[in-house]
N, C-alpha and C positions, 0 to 999 in steps of 0.2 A: 592466321590470316588477318586477324584484327589487331594484333599487338606487335611491337617491334621484336619481342622475344621469339615469336614464331615465324618471323620473316627472314629472308636472306639478308646478308650483311651488306647489301648494296644500298646506295643513297641516291635519292632523286634530286637533292639540293646541290647546287654548284659549289665547288670549293673556292677558297679565296684566290687560288692560283688561276682557276678558270675564269673567275670574274675579272681579274687583272688582265688576263690574256684578251678577253673580249673588249675591255674598256680602255686599254692602253693607247690605242690609236687616237680615240677621241680626246683622251686626257692630254696626250702629247700635243695635239693640235691646239687645244685651249691654252695650254701653257705657252706655246710659241706665240699665239696671238697676244696674250697678256704681255709677254716680254717685248714684242714688237711695238705694242701700244705705249709701253713705258719709254722705250728708246725714242720713238717718234716725238712723244710729249716732251722728253728732255731736250731733244735737238731743237724743237720749235719753241722752246720756252725762253730763248735768250732775249734778243732785242726786237723781236717781231711784235706787231700790233695787229689790230683788227681791220676790218674793211672801213673805208672812208676816214682812216686815221692819217693825218699829215706827216706822221713819223714813220709810217709803214712803207716799205719798198716792195711789198707784195703786189700781185697783179691788181687786186682790188683795193690797194692802199692809195693814198693821195700825196705821197712825198714829192712827186714830180711837180705838181701844181704849186706846192708850198715853196719849192726851190725857185721856180720861175717868178713867183711873186716877190721872193726875197731879192732877186736880181733887179727888180723894179722898185725896190725901196719899201716894200710892204712887209712888215713883220707879222709873223703868225704865232699866236699863243693858244695852246690847247688847254681847255678847262673841262671838268667833268661834273661840276655841281651847279645847281641853279643859282646859288648865291654869287658864284664867280661870273656866271653869264649875265646876271642882272647888273653887276658892278661894271660890266664892260659896255653898257648902253651909253654911248656918247656920240656926238655928231661926227667925230673923226674915226669912227669904228664901224667895221662890218661884222655882224654876228651871224655865223653860220651854224645852224642846228642840224646835225648829221642825221638824227633819227627822231623826229618829233613824236612818232607814235609811241616811243618808250616813256614819254612824260605822262604823269597822271593828269587828271582833269584840273586839279588845283594848280599843279605846276604850269600847265599850259596857260591858265588864266593869269597867273602871276607873271609869267614871261611876257604875255601880251600887254599887260598894264605897264610893265617896266620899259618896253620898247616904244610904246605909243607916245608920240610927241617928243622923243629924244633927238630926232634929227639923224638917227643912224640908219644903216641899211641892215635888214634882216633877211637872210637867205634860208629858206626851209627846203630840205631835201626830201622829196616824195612823201609828204604828209598824207595820211588817209583821210577818209571822210569825217570821222569824229574829231581828228586833230586840227584839220585845216579850218573847220568852222569856228573853233575857239581861238586859234592863233590869228586868223584873218577873217573876221566877220564879213559876211557878204560873199564868201567864196565857198563853193561846194565841189566835192569830188564825185566824178561819175563812177558808178559801180564797174563799168566795163573799161578795162585798160586798153591802151593803144597796142595794135598789132604791128605797127611800124616803128622802126628805131631811127632811121635816117630821114629827118624832116627838114623842110625849108622854113625859113622864119615867117614869111607872109605877114609881117607887121611893120609898124613904123619905129620900133625901138631901135635906136642907133647901134647899140651893142649887138643886137641880133642881125641887123643888116650888114654890119662889118664882118661878122663871123660867118654868115651864110649857113649852109646846111650843117646840121649838128646831130649827134646821137642823143636824142631826148626820148620821146615816147613815154611809156610807163603810164602813170596816173594822168587822167585828163580832168580839166577843171572848167567850171563856169563861174561867172561873177556878176554881181549886180552893180559893181562900180563902173560908172560910165567912162571915167578917165583912165581906166586900167589898160595896160598893154597886153593883148592876148596874142602870143607868139607860138610858132611851131605847132600849128593845128593838126590834129589827126581826126578825120571825119568831123570837121568843123568845131572840134573842142580843143582848147589850148592845152599844151603840155608845159608851157612856161608863161607865168603871169607876173606882171609888175604892177603892184598896187601902190600908188603914191600915198604918203601920209597927208591927211587933210589939213594939218596945222603947221607942219614944219617941212623941211626939205628932205626928210627921210622917206624911205619906201620899203616895201616888202617884196621879195622875189620868191616865187613858188616854183620849184622845179619838179617835173613829173617823174624824173628818173635821175640817178646819180652818175650815169655813165660818163658825162663830160669831166668828172673829177677823178676817175680811175686812172691809175698809172698806165694800164694796158690800152686805154682808149684815148689818151690825151693827144696823141699824134695823128688821130684820124679826123677827117672832115674839118669842121671849124671848131672842134671841141676846145682846143687850147685857147683860141682867141676869145670864145664866149666865156670860158671859165675865168680868164684873167680880167676881162672887162667887168664881170659881175662881182668878183671878189677883190679887185684891185682899185676900186673907185675911191677908197679911203686909205690912209697910211697904216691903219691898224686893222688886223683881222683876228677875231676871236673865234676859234674853232671849238664849238660846244659838242662834246660827245656824251650824251645822256647816259647815266649809269644807274642800275637798279640799286646800287649801294648808297646812293645819295640820300642823306638824312631827310631832305625835304620830300622825298617820295613817300615817306611813312607818315607825314603830317596829314591830319584831316581824316575824314571817313570816306574818301573816294579812292582808296587803294585799289589797284588793278588786281583782278584775280588771275589765276594761271591761264584761263581760257582767253582772257583779254590780250595776253601776250602772244598767243598763237597766231600765225598768219591767217589772213582771210581765206576762206574756202576749206579750212581743215575739216569741217563737219562733212562736207560732200566727199572729200578725199577719204576720210575714214569709212564712210558708207560704201564707197566703191571698193575699198579693201575688203570689207566684210562680204560684199557680193562676190568678189573674185575668190575669196576663200571658200565660200559656200559652193560655187561652181566647181572649184578644184576638188572639193570633198566629194561632190557627186560624180565627178569624172573618175576619181580614183577609187570610188567605192567598189567593193568586190562582191558584196552580198546584198543585192537589191530585191531578192526573192526568198523563198523558203530554203532552208538548209538542205543540201543534197549529200547523201552519204557517198563516200568514195573509198576505194581501197587504199590501204597504207602503202607508201612507196617502198618500205622495207619491212622485213619480218621482225616482230618483237616477241621476245620470250614470254611465255605465259606467266612466269614468276614475276617478271617486271610489271606486267599489267595488273596482276593481283596486288602486288605491293603498292603500286601507284594508287589504285582505287582504294585500298585499305587506308592509306595515308590521308586521302581526301576525306573519307568517312570520318576518320579520327579527328582531323582538323576541324571538321564541321560539327563534331559531336553527334553524328547521324547514326546513333546506335539502332534506331528504329528501322532505317533503311538497310543497314547491314544485316540486322536480324531477319528482315523480310526477304533479302536476297538469299541468305543461307537457307531459310525454310522453303522458299519457292524452288530453289535448285534441288534440295533434298527431296521434296515431294515429286518433282519431275523425274528424278532418277528412281524413286521407289515405286511409282505407279506401274511401270511395265513389269517390275519384279513380282508384284502381287496380283497381276492380271487385270489391272485397271487401265483403261485408255488414257493416254497422256492428256487428252482434252478434258478429262474429269479428274485430273490429278489434284486440282485445287478445290475440289468439292469435298468437304468433310464427310457428308453422308455416303459418298462413294468410296473414298480412300480409306477411312478409318476402319469400317467393318472388315474389308479385305485384308488390311494390315494386321488387325487383331487375330483373324483366322490364320494368317500365315505364321504369326509368332506363337501360335498354340497357347494363347492366354499368358504369354510371358510378360505382357504389358496390358494394363486395363485401358479402356477407351478414354477415360478422363485424362490419364497421364499422356497418352498419345495426342489427344486434342490440344492439351496445353503445350506440348513440345512442338507440334507442327503448326498450330494455328493460334497460339497464345499471344499474350500482350508482349510488347517490346521489353527487353531487359532494362533495368534501372541504372546499371553502371557497367563499366568495362569488365569487371569480374563476372557478372552475370552473363555478359555476352560471350565471354570465353567458355563459361560452363555450358551455355547453349550450344556452341559449336562442337564441344566435346560430346555432348549427349546426342546430337544429330549424327556425328561420325559413328558413335557406338551403335545407334539404331540402324544405320545403313549396313554396318558390318554384320549385325545380327540377322538382318533380312537376307544378306547375301550368303550367309553361312549355310552350307548344304545340310 
């Protein structure tokens, strides 16, 4: 009962074939997903670029506006480093910063000092609160974004009046510059700002959303007109796509952490996911109260039950529990045979005298006490010997 030598040759552990049969469906699905991911990555890794890239023909790319500017004599050059962007600061150049929030604090300050007083135009696409305050002092971003996307100009800026309604929205801005043009307001806050340079003929354009530059939105509303006027006022356009691999991003001690690169609201989003997971766990929980015994749906052979329990005892080195189970069962079976009530089978003062009398002094009381109520065995060999001795005792009592 307690060793593999005395148990049937059945095994409770699944074989390798059974494990494969159960897991092959999941394994096949994972392999197919990996193959599909590799194929898609290979297909999409040719000449395609990211969002707001003037070389990209994707829906979120900006190839269309670059082609329209080229037809009007404006050449577009893509740069990915801060040094290249700073070198482009000239009176005949428009500098577009596609994602200002990717710049470190030091990069933003450096870019601001390079464009101030240069007479150029700088276009910032949807800068957040921290970025816009460094790039355009005196301008702040409102925490609540616009819920509207189709907005009327409602300002005196000629480019906005000629374009009319456009898809802006997004981030909303306020400014302390009295001579700034505040256009396309949403709930009285502007989603397009033009802040003139105080010393030269240059200016800075702040866009609350990049929609007017996307290929998929360029032919809607007055998006094309507004984009061409804002980016085509000078013969040269430098399209700055900030990159995390830029060497200037590692200079100084203001490097951005991983959490700085996450979009705003990620903390609340994560909290909502945890709450949803907790609610789903409570909904799917099956045991919210005490365990309730229930009948087995199928009949199980006694030998399998004995083998399974014996393996559990052996795995846990629970020789004390195994010995206690053997002794308790033996006492329960012996008590009726010697005239002792089952309720007193586990009382040494009731069972042992009756058992000694029944055996006619074939066993002394101390030996019987050690056998039926003694300490647990110290090893597996002693446990086997105990089982044999209990079997022998029961056979002796049952012998007529």
